[in-house]
C-alpha positions as CSV (number, residue, x, y, z in Angstrom):
1,M,19.6,25.7,11.7
2,A,20.9,24.3,8.4
3,I,22.3,21.2,10.0
4,E,18.9,20.7,11.8
5,K,17.1,21.0,8.5
6,L,19.4,18.5,6.8
7,E,18.8,16.1,9.7
8,A,15.0,16.5,9.3
9,Y,15.3,15.8,5.5
10,R,17.4,12.7,6.2
11,R,14.8,11.4,8.7
12,T,12.0,12.1,6.2
13,L,13.8,10.2,3.4
14,E,14.6,7.3,5.7
15,F,11.1,7.1,7.1
16,T,9.2,7.4,3.9
17,G,11.5,5.8,1.4
18,L,11.1,8.8,-0.9
19,T,13.9,10.0,-3.1
20,V,15.2,13.6,-2.8
21,S,13.5,14.4,-6.1
22,E,10.2,13.1,-4.9
23,L,10.4,15.0,-1.6
24,E,11.4,18.2,-3.4
25,S,8.5,17.8,-5.8
26,L,6.0,17.2,-2.9
27,V,7.2,20.3,-1.0
28,T,7.1,22.4,-4.2
29,N,3.6,21.3,-4.9
30,A,2.5,22.2,-1.4
31,I,4.1,25.7,-1.7
32,D,2.4,26.2,-5.1
33,S,-1.0,24.9,-3.9
34,N,-3.8,27.2,-2.9
35,R,-4.4,24.8,0.0
36,R,-0.7,25.0,1.0
37,R,-0.4,21.3,1.2
38,A,0.2,18.3,-1.1
39,T,-0.1,14.5,-0.5
40,L,1.6,11.5,-1.9
41,N,-0.2,8.2,-1.3
42,L,2.2,5.4,-0.5
43,G,-0.4,2.8,0.4
44,T,-2.9,0.5,-1.3
45,Q,-6.6,-0.1,-0.7
46,N,-5.7,-3.3,1.3
47,D,-3.2,-1.6,3.7
48,P,-4.4,-1.7,7.3
49,L,-3.0,1.9,7.8
50,Q,-3.4,5.1,6.0
51,R,0.0,5.3,4.3
52,L,0.7,8.7,2.8
53,V,3.1,11.6,3.1
54,T,1.7,15.1,3.4
55,A,3.7,18.3,3.0
56,I,1.7,21.0,4.8
57,M,2.9,24.6,5.0
58,Y,2.2,27.1,7.7
59,G,-1.2,28.6,7.2
60,S,-2.8,25.3,6.1
61,Y,-4.9,22.7,8.0
62,I,-6.6,19.5,7.3
63,M,-10.3,19.7,8.0
64,P,-11.9,17.3,10.5
65,H,-12.3,13.9,9.0
66,M,-12.2,10.2,9.9
67,H,-11.1,7.0,8.2
68,P,-13.9,4.4,8.8
69,F,-11.8,1.3,7.9
70,K,-8.1,2.2,8.7
71,D,-6.0,3.4,11.6
72,E,-3.6,6.3,11.0
73,I,-0.2,7.0,12.5
74,L,0.7,10.7,12.1
75,K,4.4,11.3,12.4
76,V,5.8,14.8,12.1
77,L,9.1,14.8,10.2
78,L,9.8,18.5,10.0
79,G,8.3,21.4,12.0
80,R,5.2,21.3,14.3
81,V,1.5,20.5,14.0
82,A,-1.5,20.6,16.3
83,V,-3.7,17.5,16.2
84,A,-7.2,17.6,17.5
85,E,-9.6,14.6,18.0
86,F,-13.3,15.0,18.1
87,D,-16.4,12.9,19.0
88,K,-19.0,12.3,16.3
89,Y,-20.8,15.5,17.4
90,G,-17.7,17.7,16.9
91,E,-16.9,18.1,20.6
92,L,-13.2,18.3,21.3
93,L,-11.8,15.2,23.0
94,N,-8.1,15.8,22.9
95,A,-5.6,18.1,21.4
96,D,-1.8,17.9,21.3
97,I,1.2,19.6,19.6
98,L,3.6,17.3,17.8
99,V,7.2,18.3,17.2
100,A,9.5,16.7,14.7
101,G,12.5,14.9,16.3
102,A,11.0,15.1,19.8
103,S,9.5,12.4,22.0
104,N,6.1,13.7,21.0
105,D,6.5,13.6,17.2
106,S,3.7,11.1,16.5
107,V,0.2,10.0,17.4
108,E,-1.9,7.0,16.6
109,I,-5.5,7.7,15.4
110,I,-7.8,4.7,15.5
111,K,-10.2,4.1,12.7
112,G,-13.5,6.0,13.0
113,Q,-11.9,8.7,15.1
114,W,-12.6,12.2,13.9
115,H,-9.5,14.4,13.8
116,S,-7.9,17.5,12.3
117,V,-4.4,18.8,11.8
118,V,-3.1,22.4,11.8
119,C,0.4,23.4,10.7
120,L,2.0,25.6,13.3
121,P,4.8,28.2,12.8
122,R,8.3,27.2,13.8
123,R,9.2,28.2,17.3
124,R,12.0,30.8,17.8
125,G,14.3,31.2,20.7
126,N,15.5,28.5,23.0
127,I,13.2,25.7,21.9
128,K,14.7,23.6,19.1
129,D,12.3,22.2,16.5
130,S,13.5,20.2,13.5
């Protein structure tokens, strides 16, 4: 388990460009937050994509929302999340579970698409999550 966790941190640092200190600070802020999550914005107003890193702890979720002007690529770097997409009336269109380090670790969400994210507990047993 410790090796898997180290590998997940390595992937996170490589993918985001964060330093170890920045990543530790982000995770600590998420743990200490009443919302159980913290975000670090990596982008600018002119970026074509939402560019941010969010540490989200089990028991937290991101309410349904949409980005009217930017696409979003959601990539799970550690653990598992459920992602749901909705139409403008709140009807569920699609839902999927993303798993860090697996072939289903990311999803592209087009601008204007309502979506939500729920942090899931780590699986136990034979299934390996990062």
